[in-house]
N, C-alpha and C positions, 0 to 999 in steps of 0.2 A: 449650906451650900458654900463651896470654895469660891471666894469672891475675887481671887487674883485675876482670873481671865476676864471677869466682868469689869473690873476696874480698868483693865487695859483697853477693852472695847469702848468703854465710856470716854476714855481719853482720846481715842481715835475719832469717836463721834463728835466730840467738841471741836477738834481740829477741822473736821469735815463739815461742821455746822449742820449736823443732823441731830434729831432727838430720838431716843430709844425708849420704848415702852415694853414692859414685860407682861405677857398674857398667857393664858392657857394653863396646862398642868403644872408647869414649874412654879407659877405664882400661887396656884391653888394649894400646892403641897407645902408652901411656907406658912399657910394659915391654919392654926390649930382648930380642931373641932371635936365635939363629943361623939358625933355619929360616924366618924371615919378616921382612919389613920393616914399617914402619908402614902401617896400612891407609889412612891419609890422607897423601897425598904432601906436603902443605904443613901448614897449621895444622889443628888439630882443631876442627871446626865443628859437631859434634853431641855433646851431652853428656847422658848418662842419669843421673838422680839418683833415689834412693829417699828418700822423706820419712817420717820416723818421729816420732811424738809429737804429731801435730796433723792438722787437716783439710788435705789436700793441695790441694784446690781453692781454698780461701780463701787459703792461703799462696801458691800460684802466682799468683793474681790480684793479691795485694798486692805480691809481688816484681816482677811484670811492670810495675806502675805505677811503682815506685821505680827500676827499671832503664830506664824509658822504652822498654819493649818492647811487643810485640803479644801479647796473651793469646789462646791458642787452646784450646778445649775439644775434645780429641781423642776422648775416650770418658769421659763423666761417670759412667756406671754402673761402669766398671772403674777409675775414678779415675786417668785419664791426661790430663795437661795439658801444654801447650807454651808456652814463652816464646821469642819471636823477637826477637833484639836485633841492631841494626845496629852493627857495629864498624868504626870508621874505621881504614884502613890508614895507618900513619905514613909509609911510603915512597911512597905514591901518593895522588892525589886521588880516591879511590874508597872504597867500603865493601864489606864482606863480611857475610854473614848467619850469626849464631850461633844455633843451635836448642838450647834446654835443655828436655828432656823430663823431667817429674816424675811419679812414680807413688807412690801410698800403699803402706804396708807391707802385704804380703799374708801373713796369718798372725799369730801372736802374737809372733814374734821375727824378727830379720834372717835367721837360719839357715832358718827356715820359709819365708821369702820366697825365699831363694836356692834352696831345694829345689823351688820351683814353676817355676824357669826352665828354659830349653830345653837348653843344652849346658854342659858343665863349664867351658869357657873363658868363659862368660858368668855363671858362678855364684860368682864371688868379688867382694868389695866392699871399698871403702876409705872410711873417714870423711873427708869433704872437708877437715875441719880438719887431719887428719894430713898430707894431701897438701900443704896450703898452709904448714904450720908446722913440719914435721919433715923433716930431711934423710934420715932413715932410714925413710921412709914405706913402702917396699917390705916391710919387716919387719912392718908393721902391717896388711897385707892379710888380710882374713877369707876363708879358703878351705876350707870344710868338705868339698868334693867333689873336691879335688885338681885343680882346674882349671889351676893354674899349671904342674903337671907336664905335663898334656896340651898346654898352650900351648907349652911348651918342646920337647915331642916331636912337635909338629905333628899332633895328633889331634883330630878332631871326634867327641865322645862325648856321648850323651844323659845327662841327669842321672837320669832315671827311665824306666820302660818305657811310660808313658802320655803322654809329651810330645806326640806327634803327634795323638793323639785329642783332647787338650785344645785344641790350636791347629794345624790342618793346614798353616798357612803355614810352620811349622817344617820341613816336608819340603823346601821350596824354599830356606829360609834355610840349611839344612845345605850345600846345593850352593853357595850364594853365599859362605859362609865358606870353603869349600874353594877356590873360585876367587880370592877376595880374598887369602887367606893362603898359598895353595899347600900346603894341608893335605890329609890323607887321612881317609877315613871309617873309624872303628872298625867291625869286622865286625858286631857286634850292632846298631849304629846303621844300617849299610847294609841289613841284613835287615829292620829295623823300617821303614825308608823304603819298601822294596819291598812289604811286606805292607800298608802303610797308604796307598800312593800314590793310590788312588782317592779319598781324602778331600780331595785338593788342590782339587778342584772346589768344595768348600764354602767356600773362602776368597773374599773379595771381589776383584773385578777390580783395584781400586786397589792393594790390598796385594800381589797377585801381580805387578802391573806394577812396583811399587817394588823388590821383590826381584829380579825379572828384569832390570830396568834396571841395577841395581847389579852384576849379573854381566856384563852387556854393557859396562860401563864399564871392566872390567879389560883389561889389555893382552893377556892370554892367555885370553880368554873362550872360545875354541874348546874348550879342555880342559874348561871348565865345562859347555858344551853337550853334549860327549861324555858326561860324567858324568851330567848331567841326563836325557838321553834314552837313549843307548846302554846305559848301565849300570843306570839306575833307572826309565826309562820314564815320567818325569813330563811331558815335553812332549806325548806322545801323549794323556795324560789331559786336558791343557788344550786341545790343538788336535788333535782326532781325525783331521784331514786328513793328519797325518804318516803314518799307516798307509797311507792311499790313495796318498800320494806314494811310499812304499816299494814299493807294488805296481804303480806305473806305470813300465814300462820305456820307454826312449827310443830314438831312432834312432842311426844309426852315428856321427853327429857328436858325440854326448854320451858314449856308451859305458857309461853306468850309469843306474840308476833316478833318478827325480826327486829323491827325498830325499837320496841320496848326492851327487848333483850340487850340490844346494843347500848341503849341508854342506861340500863341497870349495870351493864359491864363498865361503862364509863364512870358511873358513880362509885362502884367498888374499886376501880383502878385508882381514882383520885384519892379515895380513903387509904388505899395501900401506899400510895406515893407520900401522902401526908404523914402516915404513921405505919411504917413497915413492921410486920409481925416477925421480925428476924433478930438475930444477934446484933449487937452494936457494931461488930466488925463488918458484917454484911451490909447493914444499913448505911454505914459511912461510905462504903465503896459504891453502893447503889445510888445514893444521892449525888455523889460526885459525877457519876456518868450521866444521870438524868439532867443535871444542870449544865452539862457540857454543850457548848455551841457546835452545831453541825456547820452552820454558816454564822457570821456575826449576828448576834442578837436573836437567833432562832435555835432553841435548844432541843435536845433529844426528848425531854419531857413533853414539850408542846407537840412534837410530831407523834409521839406515842398516844397522847390523848386524842389527837385527830384521828389516828388509825382506829382507836377503840370505837369511835362513832360509826365507822363503816366496815368493821372487820368482817361482817357477815353479809355485805351487800351482794355478794355473788349468789346468795341463796335465792334472790329474786328470779334468777334465770335457770336454776338447777333443781328446783323443787319437783319431786316426783312421788306419786302415791303408788306403792306396790300393791299387788293383788291381795296381800294380807291386810291392807289398809294402813300399813305403816308409811309415814312420810319420811323421805330421805333427801339429802342434798349432796349427792356424790360429786366430789371435786369442786365444791363451791369456792374453795380457797384459790384454785386455779382460775376460775371465772372471775373472781374478785380482783385479780391482778390488773386486768384491763381498766376496770373502774377506777382503781386507786391511781393508775398511771394517768388517766384522763383528769382526775382531780388535781394531781400534781402539776400537770401542764396548765390547767386553768388558773391555778394559784401561783404559777411561775415559781415553783419550788426548784431548788438546785438539783443537779443530777445526783449528788450525794444523798439528798433527802428522798428522792424518788427511789433510788436503789434500796435505801433502808425500808421504805414503805413496802416495796415489792417483797423484800425478805420477810418483813412482818407478816404479810398476807400469805405467802407460800408456806411458811413454817409455823403458823400460829397454833396448829393442831398437834404438832410434834411432842411437846411436853406431856400432854394428856396421853398420847400413845405410849410414851415411855412409862407412864404411871400405871396404865392398865395392862400393858403387854406382859406376856408370859416369858420367863427365862430371859429377862432383859439384863444383859451384862455390860461390862465397861465399854465394849466396842460400840454399843448403841449410843451411849452418852458421848463418846468420842466423835461419832459420826454427826450427831446433833450439833455439837460445838463447832465441828469443822464446817458444816453448812451454814450455821448461823453467824459465826464469827463474833465480832464485837456486839452485834445485835442480839446475842444470846440473852443478855440482861433484860432488854425490853420484852423479848418474846416470852421469857419465863414469867415476868411480872404480869404481862397481859393475860397469859394463860391462867394464872391464879385468879385474876378478876373475872375472867370468862367462866371459869368453873364455879366460882362463888355465886355469880349471877344466876346460873342455871339451877344451882341447888336452892338458892333463896326463893326462886320463882315456884319451886315445887315443895317448899317447906321442908327440905332435907338438909338443913344446915349442919347436922352432926358430921357430915362427910367433909365439911370445909376444913376443919382443923387437920385432918389427915393429909389433905392435899397441900395445905400450907407447909406442913412438915416435909413433904416430898420436895416442894419447890426450894425450901431452905437447904435441904440436903444437896439438891442439884446446884444451888449457888455455891455451896461449900466445895463441890467438885470443881466448879469453874474458877473460883477465886483462889482456893488454897490447896488444890491438888492438880495443878496445871500439868505437872510433869507426868501424871498418870492419864488424865482424861482429856486434856486440851492439846498440849504440845510436848509429847515425850521426847527426850533428848535423842538426836539423830545418831543411829549406830553406823549408818553408811550414807553416802551421798550418790548423786547420779553418776559421777565419774567413776566411783568405786564399782558400781554395777556394770557400767559399760566396759570397763577394763576386765573385770572378773568373768563376765559372760561373753566377752568378745563380740559385742553387738554395737550397732550404730545408734546415735542419739535419736529418740523418737518419743511420742506421747506415751509409748509403752513403758518407758523408764519411770515416768511419773506414776503410772499405775502400780509398778512394782514397789516404789517407795511408799505409796499410800498403804498397800497391803502389808508391808513390813511394819509400818506404824500401828496398824490395827492389831496385828499379831503381838506386837510389843505391849500394847495396852492390855491385852488378854493374858499376858505373861507367857506366851508361847515362844517368844523370841527375846533373848536376854543379852546377846552380844553380837559382835560383828560377824563371827563365823556362822551363827545361826541365821542371821539376817541374809547373808549371801546364799546360804543353802536354800532358804525359802525362795529367794529371788530366782535361783536356778530352776526350782520346781515349778514356780508360777510361770516362768518363761515358756513353758510347754503348753499352757492352756489357751483356749480360743480367744479369750478377751485380750490377752497380751498380743497375740498374733494379729488380731484385728486392729489394735491400736498402733502397731508398728507399721501397718500399711497406710496409716493416715499421714497426710502431708502437713 
């Protein structure tokens, strides 16, 4: 941990006559253990501090000013405040964000405060001065509930019997800690979660999202999802459609109900994310995009994993059995859009995240259609990339996992390798042949067409430009003259004339 900021805040605390104790994940991550690795793969960027001996709000505001950070009032009534500090990286010309969360002492003493916490591995504390100034700081940890023992043994145990009724989000946090640390639930804690699981709906969507997204971030989040739903039933409480997905049987090609297919897809997707079966060049570009933040601290990888869980939720409303006995789910991807939009609203996702989810849902069948279609040429790939945009990457990766899950369920894994090769070839088109399949160099622009055809600006001009690009991809148009010739020809068709009438 970079101690520069901590030393500054301790100096401020001494002047203000308050005492600071480090608690939670930041302290946990400093303690080595055989059963777990550090929760944060790089630097610790979230620090939880208890403030004793003064007004936490006034101290947090003063400290924020002196640290040149941003002061955030997270919960004034509960006395929870945040200081966001930009920390410059020495090795790179960039910054990272350090979040310092400060809470006032709950109860008359530090031990009373720790008794109000959720799990034993969060119920020990360390005076920040001891951490900074003593080489034997581990011996100075205040641990009234034997949290260090549970930490070393890999156990998630509640501090008291009423932790879940006091804050239902702890139901989900227990799963998150198991997923992050590869720990197991103590049996009494497991029973407590099951008996209180209906309370999870009382938590806010934002807080549920943050815990869920932290589960999705882990490399083996599939086991976290198994614990959350198959063992504890928490997902069904949050998303009732899970039960309908379990009850919706599918056709021969899937071999299992909708929920179990989505779970299998999720597992295969995570395996592909962790170890892509592609060239090193594609793998590098793929990983860069998946780790990219859509909004701060919420990545494309997390969003894609969430989508995989519910990619076929629309089948619960579109299932139909034909006279032949065949089961079909026509337009289930369109039906799924409303579900995914509702989930995004409930979880308070950003508009950018919801747009991406909608695109995932609408287009997740397109790669397979390209694979099985007859006489599929460059124009079909161009149209796919045009519709998918940047989300082409996630859609292709999901499609590979979806295909693999279906084949695994039917024991037809010999087809998986062929589809993996198709997806790799499509990634090659997207990444390394952009001038052919994604964005061919413009031969003409809108003004050129307006001037040459002596027409007024209208949506029809955009239609002509798009048709020129498609012809260019197919090799039918190679220069400006041929582009304008095609535009003149297309200007006589019904589609162009209809679009010129649009306002």
